[in-house]
C-alpha positions in Angstrom: 116.7 100.7 121.5 120.0 102.4 121.9 121.9 102.6 118.5 125.2 103.7 117.1 125.1 105.5 113.7 128.3 106.2 111.8 128.7 108.6 108.9 126.3 111.2 110.3 127.9 113.9 108.2 127.1 112.1 105.0 123.8 111.9 103.1 122.7 108.4 104.3 124.0 108.7 107.8 122.4 112.1 108.4 119.1 110.9 107.0 119.1 107.8 109.1 120.0 109.9 112.1 117.2 112.3 111.7 114.7 109.5 111.2 116.0 107.6 114.3 115.7 110.8 116.4 112.1 111.1 115.5 111.3 107.4 116.0 109.8 106.6 119.5 111.5 103.1 119.4 114.9 104.8 119.6 115.8 106.0 123.1 119.4 107.0 122.5 121.7 107.6 119.6 125.5 107.8 119.6 126.7 109.4 116.4 130.3 108.5 115.5 131.9 110.5 112.7 135.1 112.3 111.8 133.5 115.7 112.6 130.4 117.0 114.4 127.0 116.6 112.7 125.8 120.0 113.8 122.5 118.4 115.0 121.4 119.0 118.6 118.8 116.7 120.1 118.2 115.3 123.6 118.6 111.7 122.3 121.9 112.4 120.6 125.4 112.3 121.8 128.5 112.3 119.6 131.9 110.6 119.6 134.3 112.3 117.2 136.9 109.9 115.8 139.2 111.4 113.1 140.4 107.9 112.1 138.3 104.8 112.7 141.4 102.6 112.3 142.7 104.2 115.6 139.8 102.7 117.6 140.8 100.0 120.1 139.0 96.7 120.2 136.1 96.8 122.7 136.2 100.6 123.1 134.4 101.5 126.3 132.8 104.5 124.7 131.0 102.2 122.3 129.7 99.6 124.8 126.1 98.9 125.7 124.3 99.5 122.4 121.6 97.3 120.9 122.6 98.0 117.2 125.0 99.7 115.0 123.9 101.3 111.7 127.2 101.7 109.7 126.4 104.4 107.2 129.9 105.8 106.7 131.3 105.3 103.2 133.3 106.8 100.3 133.1 106.8 96.5 135.7 104.7 94.7 135.8 107.2 91.8 139.4 108.4 91.3 140.7 106.4 94.2 143.4 103.7 94.2 142.2 100.1 94.9 144.5 100.1 98.0 143.1 103.3 99.5 139.5 102.3 98.7 140.0 99.0 100.5 141.5 100.8 103.5 138.7 103.3 103.8 135.9 100.8 103.1 136.9 97.3 104.3 139.6 98.0 106.9 137.8 100.8 108.7 134.5 98.9 108.8 136.0 95.7 110.2 138.0 97.7 112.8 134.9 99.5 113.9 133.0 96.3 114.2 135.7 95.0 116.6 135.5 98.2 118.6 131.9 98.0 119.5 132.0 94.9 121.6 130.4 92.4 119.1 128.1 90.1 120.9 124.9 87.9 120.3 122.6 90.6 121.7 123.7 93.3 119.2 122.8 93.7 115.5 125.0 95.3 112.9 123.6 97.0 109.7 126.1 97.7 107.0 125.1 100.0 104.1 126.6 98.6 101.0 124.7 99.2 97.8 123.1 97.6 94.7 125.7 95.6 92.7 127.7 94.5 95.7 129.5 91.3 94.8 129.1 88.5 97.4 131.4 86.2 95.4 134.3 88.7 95.6 135.3 87.6 92.1 133.7 90.1 89.8 135.3 92.8 87.6 134.4 95.8 89.7 136.8 96.5 92.6 134.3 98.5 94.7 131.7 95.7 94.4 134.3 93.1 95.4 135.4 95.1 98.4 131.9 95.8 99.5 131.1 92.0 99.1 134.1 91.0 101.2 133.1 93.6 103.9 129.6 92.1 104.0 130.9 88.5 104.1 133.5 89.1 106.9 131.0 91.1 109.0 128.6 88.1 108.8 131.3 85.9 110.4 131.4 88.0 113.5 129.5 87.1 116.7 126.7 89.6 116.4 123.0 88.6 116.8 122.6 89.2 113.1 124.4 91.2 110.4 122.6 92.9 107.5 124.0 94.2 104.3 121.6 96.9 103.1 122.0 97.2 99.4 120.1 100.5 99.1 119.2 102.1 95.8 118.0 105.6 95.1 116.9 107.1 98.5 114.6 110.1 98.9 116.1 112.4 101.6 114.5 113.0 105.0 112.6 116.1 105.7 114.9 118.9 106.8 118.0 117.1 105.6 120.9 119.3 104.7 123.6 116.9 103.4 122.1 115.9 100.1 124.1 115.0 97.0 123.7 117.9 94.4 122.1 115.8 91.7 119.3 114.6 94.1 118.2 118.2 94.3 117.8 118.4 90.6 115.9 115.1 90.4 113.6 115.6 93.4 110.7 116.4 91.1 111.1 112.9 89.6 110.6 111.0 92.9 106.8 110.3 92.4 107.5 109.0 88.8 110.5 106.9 89.9 108.5 105.5 92.8 105.5 104.6 90.5 107.5 103.1 87.6 110.6 101.7 89.3 109.5 100.8 92.9 112.4 98.3 93.2 115.0 101.0 92.9 113.8 103.7 95.4 113.1 104.0 99.1 112.5 107.0 101.4 115.0 107.7 104.1 112.2 106.9 106.6 111.8 103.5 105.0 115.5 102.8 105.2 115.8 103.8 108.9 112.5 102.0 109.7 113.8 98.8 108.1 117.1 99.0 110.0 115.2 99.4 113.3 112.9 96.5 112.5 115.6 94.1 111.3 117.8 94.9 114.3 115.1 94.5 116.8 113.1 91.5 115.4 115.5 89.9 112.9 114.8 88.9 109.3 115.0 85.8 107.2 117.7 87.3 104.9 121.1 88.9 105.7 121.4 90.7 102.3 118.7 93.4 102.2 117.4 94.6 98.8 115.1 97.5 98.2 112.0 95.2 98.2 113.1 93.9 101.7 113.4 97.5 102.9 109.8 98.0 101.9 108.7 94.9 103.8 110.7 95.7 106.9 109.6 99.3 107.1 106.0 98.3 107.0 106.6 95.8 109.8 108.2 98.6 111.8 105.0 100.7 111.5 102.9 97.8 112.8 105.1 96.5 115.6 
């Protein structure tokens, strides 16, 4: 598979990138971010885009890929509703139009637990994420998946890790044992993305338990 990964300078994007580079099912990765990832690998090429909203529809540099793993994202904390919508909804939809959406290509969007599919809840970020998922699923891709990830254990060798993850790393075995529905490893997340994109899945909204199922299938297939 040839895949596009966005947000490779963020925690989820970098982790998914590292796992995809080590996965034999992935032959080529195009990392698309606002700045270089700093990772050098024979499978990896990069496309530096300071503003995703500036991308044209059907950008020739984004053509010919089997799947897109959209891992770019921002926190809504301290941000106006208008700016959060622009950086979350507008940029994602514009990017989806830039990659030549077609029935042979899958699109994985990293949203998060609590995303509001009804778009009517109290939380602005949850409504925006829900609208983004909903509108992506109307586009002519083979299948669109909203990955509502929970707590994610970083990949080996990962550098871009949120500070509080470092302090809680010793709790991973306990959290995994007691709250398995809330935690995945980065390898499971990337494996689930690959499996869903390649072979499809019965659901479009992917919860942590679905990540576990898909990642196991990826190991078998």
